[in-house]
Backbone bond lengths (Angstrom), bond angles and torsions (degrees), N, CA, C in turn:
res aa  C-N    CA-C-N  psi(-1)  N-CA   C-N-CA  omega(-1)  CA-C   N-CA-C  phi
1 M - - - 1.455 - - 1.534 110.68 -
2 K 1.338 116.25 -37.02 1.460 120.53 179.48 1.529 110.49 -61.30
3 Q 1.364 116.23 -42.42 1.462 120.80 179.41 1.520 110.56 -65.95
4 F 1.333 117.00 -37.42 1.465 120.87 179.27 1.525 110.36 -59.40
5 F 1.332 117.08 -49.65 1.460 120.14 -178.50 1.527 112.24 -68.32
6 A 1.333 116.33 -30.69 1.466 119.39 177.34 1.524 109.96 -64.15
7 H 1.339 116.66 -44.79 1.469 120.56 178.43 1.531 110.65 -69.10
8 F 1.330 116.97 -36.63 1.470 121.63 178.56 1.521 110.45 -61.02
9 V 1.320 116.29 -49.02 1.469 121.53 -179.18 1.523 111.07 -65.22
10 A 1.336 116.29 -38.07 1.472 120.55 179.82 1.523 110.42 -62.04
11 M 1.331 117.66 -44.76 1.462 120.93 178.78 1.513 111.52 -68.46
12 L 1.341 117.64 -38.75 1.465 121.27 178.11 1.516 110.21 -61.82
13 A 1.336 116.02 -40.87 1.460 120.28 178.64 1.523 110.91 -65.19
14 A 1.339 116.11 -39.66 1.469 120.52 179.85 1.522 110.76 -65.00
15 L 1.346 116.23 -44.31 1.462 119.71 179.09 1.524 111.30 -66.78
16 S 1.315 116.98 -34.99 1.462 121.07 177.06 1.523 110.77 -62.77
17 S 1.334 115.64 -41.33 1.469 120.37 179.51 1.521 110.66 -64.19
18 V 1.344 115.70 -42.43 1.469 120.10 179.33 1.519 110.13 -63.87
19 A 1.323 116.76 -43.87 1.463 120.98 -179.91 1.521 111.09 -62.54
20 T 1.337 116.00 -39.88 1.467 120.82 179.04 1.520 110.54 -63.00
21 L 1.338 116.83 -43.08 1.467 121.03 179.47 1.523 110.92 -64.05
22 I 1.336 115.43 -40.42 1.469 119.22 179.80 1.526 111.03 -64.00
23 T 1.326 116.26 -45.91 1.472 119.50 -178.74 1.525 111.05 -66.27
24 F 1.350 116.20 -34.25 1.467 119.97 178.14 1.526 110.18 -67.80
25 A 1.359 116.02 -42.70 1.464 120.94 -177.85 1.520 111.92 -68.39
26 T 1.332 116.67 -31.62 1.469 119.99 -178.50 1.522 112.26 -91.20
27 G 1.325 115.99 0.11 1.452 119.68 177.11 1.499 114.64 83.11
28 V 1.319 117.10 7.39 1.467 120.92 178.71 1.518 108.82 -84.20
29 Q 1.315 117.96 127.18 1.456 121.38 -178.34 1.516 111.39 -76.86
30 G 1.326 115.50 147.96 1.464 121.21 175.16 1.496 112.12 103.04
31 S 1.279 116.23 -174.38 1.465 122.90 -179.98 1.511 108.90 -134.24
32 I 1.307 114.10 -175.61 1.472 118.64 -178.09 1.517 112.24 -61.45
33 S 1.309 115.75 -22.54 1.466 119.13 -179.06 1.515 112.15 -84.32
34 T 1.355 117.89 -15.50 1.467 119.65 -176.26 1.524 112.84 -114.65
35 I 1.362 116.10 -20.57 1.459 119.16 179.94 1.515 109.48 -79.86
36 R 1.293 115.70 137.58 1.459 119.64 178.52 1.540 108.57 -82.76
37 L 1.299 114.46 96.04 1.448 119.69 -178.96 1.524 110.38 -83.03
38 P 1.324 116.67 148.76 1.466 118.90 174.00 1.524 109.27 -57.30
39 I 1.311 115.86 147.95 1.461 120.47 -177.67 1.527 110.95 -56.36
40 G 1.331 116.98 -38.87 1.455 121.39 -178.86 1.517 112.65 -59.27
41 I 1.339 117.01 -41.69 1.464 120.66 179.89 1.526 110.21 -67.76
42 G 1.328 115.91 -41.19 1.462 120.22 179.56 1.522 111.25 -62.31
43 V 1.334 115.97 -42.98 1.460 120.55 178.13 1.524 110.02 -65.27
44 G 1.336 115.50 -38.47 1.464 120.30 179.03 1.515 111.81 -61.08
45 I 1.317 116.96 -42.16 1.466 121.75 179.14 1.522 110.36 -63.21
46 L 1.322 116.09 -43.51 1.470 120.09 179.29 1.526 111.29 -63.68
47 L 1.325 116.18 -38.71 1.463 120.12 179.06 1.535 111.18 -66.25
48 I 1.348 115.87 -40.26 1.465 119.94 178.29 1.521 110.15 -62.85
49 C 1.319 116.02 -43.94 1.468 120.83 179.78 1.527 110.92 -63.50
50 T 1.331 115.92 -42.33 1.467 120.36 179.69 1.519 111.29 -65.51
51 L 1.341 116.12 -43.57 1.462 120.31 179.53 1.525 111.17 -63.24
52 Y 1.323 116.30 -43.25 1.470 120.85 179.79 1.531 110.80 -61.95
53 A 1.333 116.19 -46.15 1.459 120.29 -179.03 1.524 111.37 -65.11
54 T 1.337 116.38 -37.60 1.469 120.63 179.05 1.524 111.09 -64.54
55 I 1.340 116.40 -45.25 1.472 121.05 179.85 1.521 110.62 -62.17
56 Q 1.340 116.20 -42.53 1.461 120.62 -177.27 1.526 112.75 -67.32
57 T 1.323 117.15 -28.87 1.474 120.16 -176.69 1.526 113.02 -106.28
58 W 1.334 117.61 2.79 1.469 120.69 178.75 1.518 109.47 -63.90
59 R 1.302 116.72 133.67 1.459 120.97 -177.61 1.534 110.33 -66.23
60 K 1.305 115.80 112.57 1.456 120.45 179.00 1.522 110.49 -74.68
61 K 1.330 115.45 150.48 1.465 120.85 176.99 1.518 111.28 -109.63
62 K 1.333 115.88 1.32 1.463 120.03 179.23 1.521 109.71 -159.37
63 I 1.325 116.61 132.15 1.460 121.03 174.93 1.529 108.93 -135.32
64 E 1.321 116.31 155.72 1.457 122.05 177.34 1.525 109.08 -123.57
65 L 1.322 116.48 127.72 1.461 121.95 -178.88 1.526 108.83 -120.48
66 N 1.311 117.11 126.74 1.460 121.17 176.36 1.525 108.46 -87.24
67 I 1.345 114.76 91.84 1.461 120.36 -178.35 1.526 110.23 -63.17
68 T 1.329 117.09 -49.00 1.466 123.72 173.76 1.522 106.61 -140.12
69 S 1.320 115.74 177.80 1.464 119.74 179.16 1.526 111.12 -65.47
70 N 1.347 116.77 -19.34 1.460 121.29 -178.10 1.525 114.10 -109.78
71 L 1.317 116.24 2.22 1.464 118.56 -177.20 1.525 111.22 -139.32
72 K 1.343 114.53 112.72 1.465 120.23 174.66 1.519 108.28 -105.23
73 L 1.317 115.97 125.75 1.457 121.63 179.64 1.527 109.33 -104.84
74 T 1.312 115.99 123.90 1.467 121.86 176.39 1.521 108.00 -110.28
75 I 1.323 115.89 126.99 1.465 121.31 177.19 1.517 106.35 -114.05
76 Q 1.319 117.18 127.17 1.458 119.70 -173.24 1.523 112.42 -149.61
77 Q 1.330 113.87 158.30 1.457 119.50 172.15 1.517 106.86 -83.44
78 A 1.321 117.18 113.33 1.459 120.97 -176.29 1.521 109.68 -165.04
79 D 1.321 115.29 158.94 1.460 122.06 176.46 1.522 107.76 -85.07
80 L 1.314 116.93 114.97 1.462 122.64 -177.39 1.522 112.10 -53.00
81 F 1.325 117.21 -42.62 1.452 121.40 -173.72 1.534 113.63 -77.37
82 K 1.325 117.90 -4.89 1.459 120.85 177.92 1.524 112.01 -100.89
83 Q 1.325 116.81 5.87 1.458 121.07 -177.63 1.520 111.59 -90.05
84 N 1.316 115.33 156.18 1.457 121.35 175.82 1.524 109.41 -96.97
85 G 1.319 116.04 167.19 1.462 119.62 -178.63 1.510 111.33 94.55
86 I 1.328 115.69 -145.99 1.466 121.74 -179.27 1.521 109.75 -100.85
87 I 1.327 116.16 134.91 1.465 121.30 179.57 1.525 109.31 -115.00
88 V 1.339 115.99 130.17 1.461 122.25 -178.81 1.527 109.73 -97.13
89 I 1.322 116.32 130.71 1.469 121.98 178.40 1.528 108.67 -127.14
90 G 1.317 116.72 132.14 1.456 121.23 177.57 1.525 111.51 -80.21
91 F 1.328 117.10 126.47 1.464 123.63 176.01 1.531 108.43 -115.34
92 N 1.328 116.76 175.71 1.460 118.71 172.36 1.526 108.99 -90.25
93 E 1.312 117.13 175.39 1.465 121.91 -173.16 1.529 113.83 -68.20
94 Y 1.336 117.98 -12.42 1.463 121.52 177.53 1.536 112.12 -96.42
95 F 1.321 116.14 -6.35 1.468 121.72 -175.16 1.529 110.16 54.13
96 D 1.345 115.28 46.69 1.463 121.07 179.28 1.527 111.23 -63.66
97 T 1.324 116.06 146.29 1.459 121.49 178.83 1.525 112.42 -126.12
98 H 1.329 116.54 2.47 1.470 120.54 179.75 1.530 108.42 -88.65
99 V 1.331 115.87 113.21 1.469 120.78 -179.11 1.520 109.41 -89.60
100 G 1.336 115.74 127.87 1.458 120.68 -179.46 1.511 112.12 104.99
101 D 1.319 116.86 -178.78 1.471 123.21 179.43 1.526 112.49 59.36
102 G 1.326 116.58 23.80 1.462 119.73 177.63 1.511 114.53 79.86
103 I 1.333 118.02 8.45 1.468 120.67 180.00 1.526 110.13 -94.85
104 V 1.309 117.97 -68.33 1.470 121.84 176.10 1.523 107.90 -117.37
105 S 1.317 116.50 121.44 1.462 120.54 -179.59 1.531 110.33 -75.09
106 S 1.313 115.79 136.96 1.464 120.96 178.91 1.529 111.97 -70.25
107 K 1.334 116.66 -11.45 1.461 120.90 -178.31 1.527 112.80 -90.59
108 T 1.335 116.88 -12.62 1.460 120.29 178.84 1.525 109.80 -86.67
109 L 1.345 116.87 162.13 1.458 120.57 176.63 1.528 110.40 -60.94
110 H 1.325 116.27 -34.03 1.462 122.87 175.92 1.536 109.13 -55.17
111 G 1.333 115.87 -52.52 1.456 120.99 -178.98 1.521 112.94 -71.12
112 I 1.325 116.82 -39.95 1.469 120.73 179.57 1.530 110.19 -61.67
113 F 1.339 115.70 -42.94 1.463 121.16 179.26 1.527 110.71 -58.80
114 I 1.324 116.87 -48.01 1.468 120.95 -178.13 1.528 111.34 -64.10
115 N 1.330 116.38 -47.03 1.462 119.70 -179.14 1.530 112.74 -66.70
116 K 1.316 115.84 -31.74 1.461 120.57 -176.70 1.528 112.18 -74.53
117 Y 1.340 116.27 -38.97 1.464 119.23 -172.28 1.529 114.80 -114.78
118 Y 1.326 118.08 -21.38 1.464 119.06 -173.13 1.529 114.34 -130.51
119 K 1.304 117.62 13.07 1.466 120.28 -173.49 1.533 112.75 -55.29
120 D 1.337 116.73 -38.82 1.469 120.23 -176.16 1.528 113.13 -97.56
121 H 1.326 116.98 0.69 1.470 118.84 178.24 1.534 110.52 -149.28
122 I 1.330 114.72 57.73 1.463 121.63 179.39 1.525 111.42 -57.08
123 E 1.320 116.28 -33.42 1.465 120.20 -177.91 1.533 111.64 -60.14
124 D 1.331 116.95 -31.39 1.471 120.16 177.87 1.521 110.72 -68.19
125 L 1.336 116.30 -41.43 1.462 120.29 177.56 1.521 110.72 -64.26
126 D 1.330 116.74 -44.37 1.470 120.86 178.45 1.523 111.27 -59.37
127 A 1.326 115.88 -41.26 1.468 120.33 -179.91 1.523 111.05 -66.03
128 D 1.340 116.62 -41.43 1.469 120.61 179.45 1.525 111.24 -65.46
129 I 1.341 116.24 -41.50 1.463 120.28 179.37 1.524 110.00 -64.44
130 K 1.320 115.76 -45.69 1.466 120.53 -179.24 1.524 111.00 -60.84
131 S 1.327 116.58 -41.27 1.462 121.01 -179.99 1.522 110.79 -65.97
132 S 1.332 116.61 -42.79 1.456 120.65 -178.49 1.526 112.37 -67.77
133 L 1.348 115.69 -32.52 1.466 120.59 -177.43 1.525 113.32 -94.07
134 A 1.329 116.75 8.00 1.470 120.75 -174.32 1.529 112.82 -55.51
135 K 1.313 117.06 -34.10 1.468 120.39 -177.11 1.527 112.86 -97.80
136 Q 1.332 116.70 1.83 1.466 120.80 -179.98 1.528 110.41 -84.78
137 E 1.315 115.21 146.70 1.465 120.17 -179.57 1.524 110.77 -78.34
138 I 1.315 115.90 135.35 1.464 121.04 176.98 1.518 108.62 -93.93
139 S 1.341 116.71 140.52 1.463 119.90 178.52 1.522 109.60 -61.73
140 P 1.336 118.34 144.88 1.476 121.85 179.39 1.519 111.25 -52.48
141 K 1.317 116.43 142.23 1.470 120.84 -176.48 1.520 112.62 -58.16
142 E 1.352 116.68 -32.38 1.459 118.32 -174.99 1.531 112.77 -69.09
143 V 1.353 116.56 -18.83 1.466 117.88 178.55 1.525 111.45 -101.20
144 N 1.327 116.59 -0.73 1.468 119.53 176.35 1.532 109.65 -72.19
145 C 1.333 114.27 142.13 1.461 118.65 179.80 1.521 110.26 -74.77
146 Q 1.305 116.23 149.51 1.456 121.04 171.71 1.528 106.57 -79.90
147 R 1.335 115.95 110.11 1.457 120.32 -175.45 1.524 111.37 -70.53
148 R 1.305 116.03 137.36 1.461 120.05 178.46 1.528 111.04 -70.77
149 H 1.332 114.66 -35.35 1.458 119.23 -176.18 1.523 110.34 -106.81
150 K 1.315 116.14 134.21 1.464 120.98 -178.29 1.525 111.50 -65.99
151 A 1.338 117.67 -21.96 1.465 120.59 -179.43 1.530 111.45 -75.57
152 G 1.338 116.64 -12.46 1.461 120.53 179.09 1.522 111.21 -77.35
153 K 1.317 117.53 142.07 1.465 121.33 -179.91 1.529 110.34 -73.63
154 T 1.315 116.82 162.09 1.469 120.82 -176.11 1.529 113.84 -111.81
155 D 1.326 117.47 -15.27 1.466 119.47 177.48 1.517 109.52 -85.65
156 R 1.331 115.33 123.82 1.450 120.56 -176.10 1.531 110.17 -112.29
157 Y 1.334 115.92 140.57 1.456 121.44 -177.81 1.529 110.47 -118.25
158 E 1.321 115.65 157.90 1.463 120.54 179.11 1.524 109.74 -63.57
159 L 1.335 115.50 147.54 1.464 119.53 176.08 1.527 108.90 -60.96
160 G 1.321 115.78 140.88 1.454 120.73 -178.35 1.514 113.09 94.93
161 T 1.340 116.92 -10.09 1.463 120.61 176.21 1.530 108.83 -64.62
162 C 1.324 116.67 137.31 1.467 120.76 -176.73 1.525 111.86 -120.76
163 A 1.324 115.57 140.86 1.461 122.30 175.25 1.521 107.61 -119.99
164 L 1.325 117.12 131.34 1.467 122.24 179.32 1.522 108.70 -102.91
165 V 1.347 116.33 119.59 1.473 120.61 -179.84 1.524 109.57 -125.49
166 H 1.324 115.72 158.76 1.460 122.18 -178.88 1.518 110.29 -123.29
167 D 1.338 115.05 145.08 1.465 119.25 175.58 1.520 108.44 -156.11
168 G 1.321 115.72 120.24 1.461 119.77 177.01 1.513 114.36 58.14
169 G 1.306 117.62 35.47 1.461 120.62 178.73 1.514 113.88 86.57
170 K 1.324 117.11 -7.25 1.464 120.72 178.77 1.521 110.51 -99.74
171 K 1.331 114.81 152.70 1.458 120.49 177.70 1.523 109.54 -112.07
172 Y 1.327 115.61 139.84 1.460 121.00 178.44 1.528 108.97 -128.77
173 V 1.321 115.51 134.76 1.461 120.53 173.78 1.519 107.05 -105.26
174 L 1.319 115.94 114.99 1.464 121.75 178.99 1.526 107.29 -97.37
175 V 1.326 116.85 119.89 1.460 120.36 -175.72 1.526 110.60 -112.51
176 A 1.334 115.93 134.48 1.469 121.01 176.86 1.528 108.06 -70.71
177 L 1.318 115.62 102.80 1.463 121.14 -171.55 1.520 113.58 -101.85
178 T 1.330 117.03 -31.24 1.463 119.31 -173.25 1.531 113.01 -130.22
179 H 1.335 113.49 151.31 1.463 121.23 171.29 1.527 108.62 -81.14
180 F 1.317 116.49 160.15 1.460 121.99 168.44 1.525 107.37 -120.02
181 D 1.327 116.41 129.27 1.457 118.85 177.98 1.534 110.00 -86.44
182 E 1.343 115.99 -172.82 1.469 119.32 -176.68 1.523 113.06 -66.09
183 H 1.320 116.55 -13.22 1.464 120.71 178.23 1.532 110.98 -102.49
184 D 1.344 116.67 13.25 1.462 122.53 -178.32 1.531 111.42 58.70
185 K 1.333 116.25 39.13 1.460 121.98 175.38 1.523 108.69 -106.42
186 A 1.328 116.06 130.25 1.462 120.68 -177.86 1.522 111.01 -75.19
187 N 1.318 116.64 146.88 1.460 121.12 176.16 1.526 109.48 -157.13
188 L 1.325 115.41 160.53 1.460 121.89 -177.07 1.520 109.08 -160.91
189 T 1.337 117.60 135.71 1.463 120.99 176.51 1.536 109.02 -96.06
190 R 1.316 115.32 164.28 1.469 119.65 179.95 1.526 111.01 -62.76
191 E 1.327 116.86 -40.24 1.459 120.93 179.52 1.521 110.92 -63.58
192 E 1.341 116.02 -41.82 1.457 120.45 178.72 1.527 110.86 -65.76
193 F 1.324 116.11 -36.72 1.457 121.11 179.31 1.528 110.23 -61.28
194 N 1.325 115.87 -40.97 1.458 121.04 178.79 1.530 110.40 -62.25
195 T 1.329 116.02 -40.86 1.470 121.10 178.44 1.527 110.51 -64.66
196 V 1.332 116.22 -42.26 1.460 121.24 178.77 1.531 110.19 -59.05
197 L 1.329 116.35 -46.84 1.467 120.67 -179.55 1.521 111.38 -60.95
198 S 1.333 115.92 -42.04 1.464 120.82 -179.51 1.537 110.82 -61.84
199 K 1.332 116.84 -47.91 1.464 120.76 -179.21 1.531 111.07 -67.66
200 L 1.318 115.59 -38.61 1.459 120.13 -179.77 1.524 110.63 -62.91
201 M 1.330 117.36 -45.80 1.457 121.16 -178.80 1.523 111.09 -63.49
202 F 1.312 117.16 -38.59 1.466 120.05 178.10 1.532 109.94 -64.26
203 F 1.333 116.36 -44.59 1.460 120.72 179.76 1.525 110.40 -61.50
204 L 1.329 116.74 -45.02 1.464 121.03 -178.23 1.523 111.45 -63.89
205 S 1.315 116.32 -39.32 1.467 119.81 -178.03 1.521 111.74 -65.37
206 T 1.322 116.68 -26.76 1.465 120.35 -177.96 1.535 112.95 -97.65
207 H 1.330 118.04 -9.96 1.459 119.94 -177.16 1.537 114.54 -123.46
208 S 1.322 117.89 -10.06 1.474 119.09 -174.30 1.520 113.12 -83.03
209 E 1.345 116.82 -19.03 1.467 121.66 -176.55 1.534 108.31 53.20
210 A 1.329 118.51 -124.23 1.469 119.79 -178.74 1.527 111.16 -103.87
211 N 1.329 116.69 15.23 1.472 120.58 -178.52 1.521 111.97 -78.68
212 E 1.330 115.09 149.56 1.459 119.78 168.79 1.525 107.72 -68.44
213 V 1.322 116.12 147.05 1.471 120.59 176.10 1.525 108.25 -118.18
214 H 1.323 116.04 123.14 1.460 121.45 -178.29 1.526 109.95 -114.82
215 M 1.316 116.11 136.52 1.462 120.70 178.48 1.522 110.33 -145.91
216 P 1.329 117.01 158.61 1.465 120.45 175.83 1.532 109.12 -84.21
217 I 1.320 117.04 -174.41 1.471 119.89 170.14 1.519 105.49 -78.61
218 L 1.312 116.37 94.09 1.467 121.03 -178.83 1.521 110.18 -62.53
219 G 1.336 116.91 148.56 1.458 120.67 174.40 1.512 115.12 96.78
220 T 1.331 117.20 0.07 1.470 119.47 177.98 1.530 108.74 -90.38
221 G 1.301 116.34 175.45 1.468 120.35 174.94 1.510 113.97 67.33
222 L 1.330 115.81 -125.68 1.462 121.45 -171.74 1.520 114.11 -71.24
223 A 1.328 119.04 -6.13 1.468 120.49 175.88 1.534 110.25 -67.18
224 R 1.324 115.24 -20.83 1.467 121.72 175.46 1.536 113.44 58.20
225 L 1.322 115.74 44.73 1.463 119.55 172.70 1.527 110.08 -78.42
226 N 1.330 115.57 -13.53 1.473 121.83 178.15 1.518 112.47 55.83
227 R 1.309 115.95 43.00 1.458 122.91 176.25 1.524 107.82 -133.43
228 S 1.335 116.23 153.73 1.458 119.99 179.48 1.525 110.04 -68.76
229 E 1.319 115.83 159.78 1.463 120.12 178.65 1.525 111.09 -60.64
230 S 1.320 116.45 -35.05 1.463 120.35 179.69 1.532 111.03 -64.37
231 R 1.327 116.74 -43.97 1.476 120.33 -179.71 1.520 111.05 -67.92
232 I 1.338 117.05 -38.39 1.459 120.24 178.34 1.527 110.04 -65.64
233 L 1.341 116.88 -38.15 1.464 120.57 177.43 1.522 110.61 -60.89
234 H 1.339 117.29 -45.01 1.469 120.81 177.45 1.530 110.63 -61.26
235 F 1.323 116.15 -39.09 1.469 120.27 179.58 1.531 110.52 -63.47
236 I 1.326 116.73 -42.19 1.466 120.94 179.12 1.526 110.35 -62.13
237 I 1.329 116.23 -45.61 1.469 120.41 179.80 1.522 111.00 -60.47
238 D 1.333 116.38 -47.95 1.469 120.39 179.84 1.527 111.12 -63.31
239 S 1.328 116.73 -39.00 1.462 120.27 179.59 1.521 110.91 -63.87
240 L 1.323 116.56 -43.78 1.461 120.40 178.43 1.525 110.76 -61.17
241 D 1.318 115.74 -37.89 1.462 121.10 179.59 1.529 110.68 -67.20
242 F 1.325 117.31 -50.12 1.461 121.02 -176.32 1.527 112.80 -75.04
243 L 1.328 116.56 -23.41 1.461 119.65 179.42 1.523 112.15 -77.62
244 H 1.349 115.60 -7.19 1.469 119.34 -173.66 1.525 108.67 51.12
245 A 1.317 114.40 56.12 1.465 122.42 -171.52 1.522 113.05 -50.37
246 H 1.318 113.56 144.22 1.455 120.43 178.57 1.530 109.92 -66.78
247 P 1.330 116.72 153.97 1.472 119.80 -176.78 1.523 113.24 -67.85
248 I 1.326 116.09 142.88 1.456 123.01 171.68 1.522 105.31 -126.32
249 L 1.314 116.43 104.31 1.455 121.93 -169.76 1.521 113.25 -59.60
250 G 1.322 116.97 -37.99 1.465 120.13 -178.93 1.511 113.80 -81.53
251 G 1.323 117.35 -6.35 1.456 121.54 -178.89 1.517 112.75 92.51
252 L 1.336 115.45 150.58 1.466 122.22 178.52 1.520 108.79 -106.41
253 F 1.321 116.49 132.77 1.462 122.23 -178.08 1.528 109.94 -122.33
254 I 1.321 116.52 135.04 1.462 121.40 170.30 1.521 106.47 -109.32
255 D 1.332 116.21 114.87 1.458 122.05 -175.78 1.523 110.42 -102.25
256 I 1.325 115.26 126.87 1.465 122.17 -179.04 1.525 107.94 -119.49
257 L 1.311 117.02 119.58 1.461 121.05 -174.46 1.525 111.84 -58.90
258 S 1.326 117.45 -43.91 1.469 121.72 178.20 1.520 109.17 -141.52
259 L 1.320 116.59 111.84 1.464 121.22 179.62 1.527 110.46 -62.08
260 K 1.326 116.16 -37.84 1.465 120.63 -179.26 1.516 111.19 -64.76
261 S 1.332 116.47 -47.59 1.465 120.68 -179.60 1.527 111.52 -64.65
262 A 1.335 115.68 -34.52 1.461 120.22 -179.77 1.536 112.20 -79.56
263 G 1.322 116.35 -11.81 1.469 119.91 -179.12 1.521 112.26 69.50
264 V 1.341 116.34 32.59 1.466 120.87 -177.88 1.526 110.16 -106.78
265 N 1.325 116.19 126.26 1.463 123.02 176.33 1.529 107.42 -107.71
266 L 1.317 117.21 104.69 1.461 120.60 -176.21 1.523 112.62 -66.46
267 N 1.346 117.72 -27.17 1.470 119.88 175.34 1.523 109.77 -60.75
268 A 1.333 116.04 -45.63 1.462 121.07 -178.97 1.527 110.63 -67.56
269 V 1.332 116.84 -38.11 1.468 121.23 178.94 1.522 109.68 -62.48
270 E 1.324 116.25 -45.35 1.468 121.25 -179.37 1.525 111.08 -65.34
271 D 1.336 116.76 -43.41 1.467 120.82 179.06 1.521 111.16 -62.35
272 H 1.332 116.18 -41.71 1.465 120.99 179.81 1.523 110.81 -62.22
273 F 1.333 116.52 -42.70 1.465 120.75 -179.28 1.528 110.64 -67.00
274 K 1.332 116.66 -46.53 1.472 120.56 -178.99 1.524 111.16 -64.53
275 K 1.324 116.04 -37.16 1.468 119.72 177.75 1.518 110.67 -61.91
276 G 1.344 116.43 -41.82 1.449 120.41 178.61 1.509 112.09 -63.46
277 I 1.336 117.16 -40.57 1.472 121.93 178.60 1.517 109.73 -64.83
278 K 1.332 116.62 -41.08 1.465 121.19 -178.47 1.532 110.84 -66.26
279 E 1.345 115.96 -39.66 1.453 119.98 -179.53 1.530 110.88 -66.84
280 E 1.347 117.40 -33.71 1.447 121.33 179.98 1.521 112.49 -69.20
281 A 1.335 115.44 -21.03 1.464 120.03 -177.70 1.522 111.99 -73.64
282 Y 1.317 116.21 -15.09 1.480 119.61 -177.77 1.524 110.24 -101.38
């Protein structure tokens, strides 16, 4: 409401200035505050101010931010799995594919992805992951956790490691986003998250070609960053900015299924970003 009245007053002031200039140019004494305007004109001015303020504060469902000259970030309300191009999914450091039994939750994007596309042929996903990671270094066995569940994999990869898999003409980048502790509980620190983003962006820049790249707000849910989705989104944006992210020719998209449920206000996100750019100019 505060923003609405700020925009309302700003437009009223602008119209007042225009009216003052007109009356001065036509030789009519006074200003908009002293001239007795017809009721219709007065109502018209109020309607213009109200319409302007409403448009300025209307909750946007899509914004575009030019992070660098080579990277445009689009944040939108959309279903991640209905997008074309490359889709990024956060996995754990073992690239587990067994949903249930306390390993991969069916409620996470990790689990939803597996059940949606590979439920009846997990072996194909495992083969694709293994092939993609063939040249990646595996963490030494002595630092691998003893898995509680036998269905959990034993080869562990560094956070930020990416596997590129294909299914039905679509490409998916699976990124090692979280650690697993001795109780098979996922976790991630802010510093590690920054490293993951850096490695992920480098991988995407070298493998996305001219494709759009779509990803969720990584780091929510079982990553246990204990921050709201809105704060994590701001962190991702700032990280991309400070990392001098590598170019993605097709553009980077962050898809949020429901902005309301996620508690994300894209107007505020856009204002925050533009304010930062403006402050840097001085």
